[in-house]
C-alpha positions as CSV (number, residue, x, y, z in Angstrom):
1,T,5.6,3.0,92.3
2,S,4.0,0.0,90.9
3,I,1.0,0.5,88.8
4,E,-2.0,-1.9,89.1
5,L,-4.1,-0.7,86.2
6,R,-3.2,1.4,83.3
7,Y,-5.9,3.2,81.2
8,T,-4.7,4.6,77.9
9,F,-7.1,6.5,75.7
10,K,-4.5,8.5,73.4
11,N,-5.6,9.8,69.9
12,Q,-9.2,9.1,70.5
13,H,-10.6,12.5,69.5
14,L,-12.3,12.9,72.9
15,E,-13.6,16.4,73.6
16,V,-15.3,16.1,76.9
17,L,-15.3,13.4,79.9
18,D,-18.8,12.5,80.9
19,E,-19.6,13.0,84.6
20,C,-19.4,9.3,85.2
21,A,-16.7,8.3,82.6
22,F,-14.7,6.2,85.0
23,C,-17.5,5.1,87.5
24,G,-16.9,1.7,89.1
25,I,-12.9,2.0,88.8
26,Q,-12.0,1.1,92.4
27,K,-8.6,-0.4,91.9
28,S,-5.5,1.0,93.3
29,Q,-2.5,2.3,91.6
30,I,-4.2,3.6,88.6
31,S,-2.6,5.5,85.8
32,L,-4.8,7.2,83.3
33,E,-3.4,8.5,79.9
34,L,-5.5,10.9,77.8
35,D,-2.9,12.4,75.6
36,N,-3.5,13.7,72.3
37,N,-7.2,14.2,72.5
38,N,-9.4,17.4,71.9
39,L,-10.3,17.8,75.6
40,Y,-11.0,21.4,76.5
41,H,-12.8,21.0,79.8
42,I,-12.6,18.4,82.5
43,S,-15.3,18.6,85.4
44,N,-14.5,17.2,88.9
45,K,-17.2,14.8,88.7
46,S,-15.7,13.1,85.5
47,L,-12.5,12.3,87.8
48,S,-14.3,11.5,91.1
49,D,-14.1,7.8,91.0
50,L,-10.3,8.0,90.6
51,R,-9.7,8.1,94.2
52,N,-6.6,5.7,94.0
53,I,-5.1,7.4,90.7
54,I,-1.3,7.7,90.8
55,I,-0.5,9.3,87.4
56,L,-2.8,11.5,85.2
57,K,-1.5,12.6,81.9
58,L,-3.6,15.0,79.9
59,N,-0.7,16.3,77.4
60,K,-1.5,17.7,74.1
61,N,-5.1,18.5,74.4
62,K,-7.0,22.0,74.2
63,I,-7.6,22.5,77.9
64,N,-7.9,26.0,78.4
65,F,-9.4,26.5,81.9
66,I,-9.2,24.2,85.0
67,E,-11.8,24.7,87.9
68,N,-10.2,24.9,91.3
69,D,-11.8,21.8,92.6
70,V,-11.2,19.4,89.5
71,F,-8.7,17.6,91.2
72,S,-10.1,17.5,94.8
73,Y,-10.9,13.7,94.7
74,L,-7.3,12.8,93.5
75,R,-5.6,12.8,97.0
76,T,-3.1,10.0,95.9
77,L,-1.9,11.7,92.5
78,K,1.8,11.8,92.5
79,E,2.2,12.8,88.8
80,L,0.1,15.3,86.7
81,E,1.1,16.2,83.2
82,L,-0.7,19.0,81.4
83,E,2.0,19.8,78.8
84,S,0.9,21.3,75.4
85,N,-2.6,22.7,76.2
86,L,-3.9,26.2,76.2
87,L,-3.7,27.1,79.8
88,K,-3.5,30.8,80.4
89,K,-4.3,31.0,84.2
90,I,-3.7,28.6,86.9
91,S,-4.9,29.1,90.5
92,N,-2.9,27.7,93.3
93,A,-6.2,26.4,94.7
94,I,-6.1,23.7,92.0
95,F,-3.3,22.0,93.7
96,S,-4.3,22.4,97.3
97,Y,-5.8,18.8,97.4
98,L,-2.8,17.2,95.9
99,D,-0.7,16.4,99.0
100,K,1.1,13.7,97.4
101,L,2.0,15.4,94.0
102,E,5.7,14.8,93.2
103,S,5.7,15.8,89.7
104,L,3.8,18.6,87.7
105,N,4.3,19.3,84.1
106,L,3.0,22.5,82.7
107,N,5.4,23.0,79.9
108,H,4.3,24.5,76.5
109,N,1.1,26.3,77.7
110,K,0.5,30.0,77.3
111,I,0.3,30.7,81.2
112,I,0.4,34.2,81.9
113,E,-0.8,34.1,85.6
114,I,-0.2,31.8,88.5
């Protein structure tokens, strides 16, 4: 897959993504890397403008809960990385919108229920 735009916000000490954090990004083939931050929550509205995203990396954050509809706008997502977070429970409904998902990384979490 050829990536048209790559956004990298690694090691930025981010804790929360604003509801319109990525408003106006309409390009296709987007990669977004938010690794090594302090993110603990992601709302679906903060990702809603990323309708053409292909890769989303959220590794090494403090995410402990994911709402069922958080990825509902990301229908083109092929790769999702959530490694080394604090996730304990994952609902299957979270992934129901991700028809094109090819790769999911949940390694090094504290998952006790799926």
